[in-house]
Structures are given as structure tokens and as C-alpha cells.
Backbone as CSV, one residue per row, in Angstrom:
resi,resn,N_x,N_y,N_z,CA_x,CA_y,CA_z,C_x,C_y,C_z
1,UNK,11.733,-6.038,4.294,11.386,-6.012,2.886,12.004,-4.775,2.231
2,UNK,12.157,-4.844,0.975,12.727,-3.731,0.210,11.826,-2.497,0.234
3,UNK,10.505,-2.712,0.451,9.555,-1.596,0.362,9.019,-1.143,1.706
4,UNK,9.366,-1.813,2.783,8.885,-1.410,4.098,8.785,-2.592,5.045
5,UNK,8.461,-2.283,6.291,8.395,-3.319,7.324,7.173,-4.213,7.128
6,UNK,7.416,-5.522,7.091,6.348,-6.508,6.899,5.900,-6.998,8.272
7,UNK,4.576,-6.951,8.504,4.024,-7.446,9.756,3.706,-8.929,9.666
8,UNK,3.194,-9.341,8.518,2.765,-10.732,8.371,2.948,-11.169,6.930
9,UNK,3.357,-12.423,6.760,3.516,-13.011,5.436,2.871,-14.381,5.463
10,UNK,1.924,-14.592,4.570,1.235,-15.884,4.480,1.384,-16.400,3.059
11,UNK,1.993,-17.572,2.920,2.239,-18.146,1.596,1.433,-19.429,1.461
12,UNK,0.747,-19.566,0.326,-0.006,-20.777,0.013,0.599,-21.356,-1.264
13,UNK,1.613,-22.222,-1.125,2.340,-22.733,-2.293,1.463,-23.496,-3.278
14,UNK,0.477,-24.255,-2.782,-0.361,-25.057,-3.683,-1.161,-24.188,-4.653
15,UNK,-1.418,-22.947,-4.279,-2.161,-22.030,-5.152,-1.270,-20.934,-5.732
16,UNK,0.003,-20.969,-5.389,0.959,-19.948,-5.840,0.480,-18.547,-5.463
17,UNK,0.073,-18.428,-4.193,-0.455,-17.161,-3.670,0.343,-16.767,-2.427
18,UNK,0.540,-15.481,-2.269,1.153,-14.965,-1.043,0.384,-13.716,-0.608
19,UNK,0.207,-13.584,0.693,-0.432,-12.409,1.274,0.600,-11.709,2.142
20,UNK,0.846,-10.449,1.860,1.836,-9.670,2.610,1.099,-8.526,3.301
21,UNK,1.304,-8.421,4.608,0.734,-7.319,5.368,1.884,-6.428,5.823
22,UNK,1.889,-5.198,5.328,2.917,-4.236,5.706,2.474,-3.472,6.944
23,UNK,3.422,-2.987,7.693,3.117,-2.214,8.892,2.432,-0.899,8.518
24,UNK,2.880,-0.288,7.443,2.314,0.989,7.020,1.711,0.861,5.625
25,UNK,0.549,1.458,5.455,-0.151,1.387,4.173,0.700,1.961,3.040
26,UNK,1.418,3.027,3.317,2.234,3.658,2.276,3.263,2.665,1.727
27,UNK,3.798,1.806,2.586,4.749,0.792,2.126,4.047,-0.216,1.229
28,UNK,2.819,-0.592,1.591,2.046,-1.525,0.767,1.726,-0.904,-0.596
29,UNK,1.377,0.377,-0.598,1.079,1.054,-1.855,2.321,1.121,-2.748
30,UNK,3.459,1.409,-2.134,4.708,1.479,-2.890,5.059,0.108,-3.467
31,UNK,4.927,-0.943,-2.646,5.229,-2.301,-3.110,4.303,-2.708,-4.253
32,UNK,3.033,-2.350,-4.142,2.073,-2.682,-5.201,2.487,-2.010,-6.509
33,UNK,2.818,-0.744,-6.443,3.235,-0.025,-7.655,4.546,-0.587,-8.217
34,UNK,5.475,-0.896,-7.334,6.781,-1.383,-7.776,6.696,-2.776,-8.406
35,UNK,5.806,-3.619,-7.891,5.727,-5.006,-8.353,4.695,-5.233,-9.460
36,UNK,3.812,-4.264,-9.677,2.748,-4.418,-10.673,3.333,-4.682,-12.062
37,UNK,2.837,-5.728,-12.700,3.232,-6.121,-14.064,4.701,-6.558,-14.171
38,UNK,5.311,-6.929,-13.060,6.669,-7.468,-13.097,6.583,-8.964,-13.418
39,UNK,7.688,-9.528,-13.855,7.713,-10.954,-14.167,8.733,-11.669,-13.289
40,UNK,8.500,-12.960,-13.105,9.447,-13.811,-12.390,10.505,-14.291,-13.372
41,UNK,11.458,-15.048,-12.879,12.521,-15.575,-13.739,11.974,-16.437,-14.869
42,UNK,10.842,-17.082,-14.619,10.248,-17.957,-15.639,9.264,-17.193,-16.531
43,UNK,9.368,-15.870,-16.547,8.516,-14.986,-17.339,7.035,-15.043,-16.956
44,UNK,6.748,-15.509,-15.743,5.366,-15.476,-15.252,5.065,-14.058,-14.776
45,UNK,3.955,-13.516,-15.234,3.549,-12.161,-14.866,2.934,-12.175,-13.464
46,UNK,3.390,-11.282,-12.608,2.844,-11.192,-11.255,1.501,-10.469,-11.274
47,UNK,0.549,-11.000,-10.541,-0.761,-10.373,-10.395,-0.820,-9.798,-8.985
48,UNK,-0.610,-8.505,-8.853,-0.573,-7.831,-7.556,-1.869,-7.054,-7.384
49,UNK,-2.539,-7.257,-6.247,-3.781,-6.522,-5.976,-4.049,-6.485,-4.478
50,UNK,-4.988,-5.631,-4.083,-5.372,-5.521,-2.683,-6.196,-6.735,-2.300
51,UNK,-5.966,-7.255,-1.104,-6.743,-8.389,-0.597,-7.959,-7.866,0.164
52,UNK,-8.913,-8.730,0.362,-10.076,-8.407,1.176,-9.729,-8.666,2.635
53,UNK,-10.488,-8.059,3.537,-10.282,-8.308,4.960,-10.531,-9.779,5.257
54,UNK,-9.740,-10.323,6.152,-9.889,-11.717,6.561,-11.128,-11.838,7.441
55,UNK,-12.038,-12.743,7.102,-13.272,-12.902,7.873,-13.109,-13.841,9.069
56,UNK,-11.957,-14.430,9.219,-11.701,-15.345,10.323,-11.818,-14.571,11.642
57,UNK,-12.723,-14.992,12.547,-12.910,-14.265,13.815,-11.632,-14.169,14.645
58,UNK,-10.808,-15.204,14.624,-9.562,-15.161,15.396,-8.617,-14.099,14.838
59,UNK,-8.546,-13.995,13.521,-7.694,-12.988,12.883,-8.236,-11.591,13.158
60,UNK,-9.562,-11.433,13.094,-10.169,-10.134,13.388,-9.906,-9.724,14.835
61,UNK,-9.991,-10.687,15.769,-9.725,-10.384,17.182,-8.269,-9.980,17.376
62,UNK,-7.353,-10.668,16.688,-5.934,-10.316,16.783,-5.689,-8.915,16.241
63,UNK,-6.328,-8.583,15.127,-6.160,-7.260,14.526,-6.715,-6.179,15.451
64,UNK,-7.860,-6.449,16.072,-8.450,-5.482,16.999,-7.551,-5.281,18.214
65,UNK,-7.005,-6.374,18.736,-6.109,-6.275,19.890,-4.837,-5.510,19.524
66,UNK,-4.319,-5.760,18.326,-3.123,-5.048,17.872,-3.399,-3.549,17.773
67,UNK,-4.594,-3.195,17.289,-4.968,-1.783,17.189,-5.057,-1.156,18.584
68,UNK,-5.667,-1.874,19.528,-5.766,-1.372,20.902,-4.383,-1.207,21.523
69,UNK,-3.507,-2.188,21.297,-2.150,-2.105,21.835,-1.404,-0.901,21.269
70,UNK,-1.559,-0.669,19.970,-0.915,0.477,19.323,-1.437,1.784,19.905
71,UNK,-2.748,1.851,20.112,-3.351,3.052,20.697,-2.829,3.281,22.116
72,UNK,-2.790,2.211,22.919,-2.280,2.340,24.290,-0.829,2.805,24.305
73,UNK,-0.010,2.257,23.410,1.400,2.667,23.341,1.524,4.141,22.983
74,UNK,0.704,4.575,22.027,0.743,5.985,21.611,0.303,6.897,22.759
75,UNK,-0.741,6.490,23.476,-1.214,7.299,24.602,-0.186,7.329,25.728
76,UNK,0.424,6.184,26.015,1.437,6.142,27.064,2.646,7.003,26.698
77,UNK,2.986,7.053,25.420,4.089,7.902,24.976,3.763,9.381,25.233
78,UNK,2.466,9.700,25.253,2.020,11.070,25.535,1.809,11.297,27.036
79,UNK,2.035,10.243,27.850,1.847,10.367,29.295,0.416,10.155,29.737
80,UNK,-0.407,9.532,28.889,-1.815,9.286,29.193,-1.994,7.805,29.510
81,UNK,-2.688,7.514,30.597,-2.936,6.126,30.989,-4.430,5.843,30.969
82,UNK,-4.814,4.683,30.446,-6.217,4.276,30.435,-6.518,3.262,31.537
83,UNK,-5.593,3.095,32.446,-5.788,2.157,33.543,-6.888,2.671,34.450
84,UNK,-7.848,1.792,34.742,-8.948,2.191,35.616,-8.447,2.311,37.045
85,UNK,-8.881,3.362,37.693,-8.530,3.554,39.097,-9.814,3.761,39.883
86,UNK,-9.777,3.449,41.142,-10.969,3.662,41.967,-11.016,5.135,42.362
87,UNK,-12.201,5.642,42.459,-12.382,7.028,42.859,-13.530,7.065,43.848
88,UNK,-13.335,7.739,44.945,-14.373,7.854,45.959,-14.932,9.268,45.919
89,UNK,-16.219,9.351,45.631,-16.875,10.645,45.586,-17.073,11.164,47.005
90,UNK,-17.113,12.482,47.183,-17.407,13.043,48.504,-18.794,12.585,48.968
91,UNK,-18.997,12.482,50.276,-20.271,11.989,50.818,-21.455,12.829,50.353
92,UNK,-21.241,14.129,50.206,-22.370,15.000,49.827,-22.705,14.939,48.339
93,UNK,-21.884,14.254,47.561,-22.130,14.158,46.116,-23.033,12.962,45.841
94,UNK,-24.120,13.226,45.120,-25.054,12.169,44.747,-25.314,12.314,43.245
95,UNK,-24.666,11.490,42.414,-24.748,11.679,40.963,-26.154,11.525,40.392
96,UNK,-27.037,10.790,41.049,-28.394,10.595,40.518,-29.371,11.644,41.011
97,UNK,-28.925,12.512,41.879,-29.791,13.553,42.417,-29.558,14.841,41.627
98,UNK,-30.657,15.468,41.225,-30.540,16.706,40.457,-29.964,17.816,41.336
99,UNK,-29.180,18.658,40.739,-28.609,19.797,41.464,-29.727,20.780,41.790
100,UNK,-29.640,21.440,42.930,-30.695,22.399,43.291,-30.712,23.585,42.329
101,UNK,-31.899,24.076,42.066,-32.042,25.218,41.169,-31.539,26.473,41.877
102,UNK,-31.416,27.540,41.119,-30.957,28.820,41.685,-31.929,29.298,42.762
103,UNK,-33.227,29.130,42.535,-34.242,29.559,43.511,-34.105,28.747,44.795
104,UNK,-33.868,27.423,44.667,-33.706,26.588,45.859,-32.457,26.989,46.637
105,UNK,-31.396,27.319,45.920,-30.165,27.736,46.603,-30.376,29.048,47.361
106,UNK,-31.102,30.005,46.743,-31.358,31.281,47.417,-32.246,31.072,48.663
107,UNK,-33.238,30.193,48.486,-34.135,29.925,49.617,-33.365,29.274,50.767
108,UNK,-32.538,28.268,50.446,-31.758,27.584,51.470,-30.769,28.553,52.148
109,UNK,-30.183,29.453,51.363,-29.225,30.422,51.919,-29.934,31.401,52.853
110,UNK,-31.168,31.821,52.498,-31.869,32.784,53.334,-32.477,32.109,54.565
111,UNK,-32.810,30.822,54.467,-33.397,30.100,55.599,-32.338,29.737,56.625
112,UNK,-31.127,29.578,56.203,-30.074,29.108,57.094,-29.351,30.188,57.727
């Protein structure tokens, strides 16, 4: 596009409506300003405005997945991985057991 990278374009000819999703908000803002109050060849005035979020669950899931993918790519570019790995704690480590108090440690050290 002349104003920035377009991620999605949805046209509804029967209603003379188009929805454009830009990759970057700044491109969408620029396009809105550039196209506001412009006319078509037939002197029809363009009505440019922000759309509401799509309530379609499939579209919302796709948007969420795209956000996660973007985050993962950014983290991987920084050398960070979110891949789960197995970790084996040492035998003496018990995460649900409270650590001994200072008094208990002194007592155990003097008894041993």
C-alpha cells in the first residue's frame, strides 16, 4: 500500500465497505489522515474511520496467535527461548518443605 504494509484486506462490495488492517498502527493513522474527506472519481466522498474489534471468536483466536508468534519471534531474536524443558531437582530439594530457620541450622550444626 502507499501508506504502509497491509496485513489484511476485507471488501464487502454489496455494502461498498472495505476493512484494511495495517501491520503498524502508524501506517493506519497516516492512511486515515491522507484519505479523510477524499473523493472517488464519481465524486463520492470517502468515509474513513476506525473499525471496532471483530467479535468473531475465530478471528480473535487468529489475532491472539499472531501476537504470540510475534512475541516469540522477538524473543528468539534476542536469544530467548520459551520452549519448556525438563528439569530435575536435586534429591535434597523439596519445594513444599519450608527451609530451616537460622536457629534450626545452628542447632543442627552444633549437634552434628
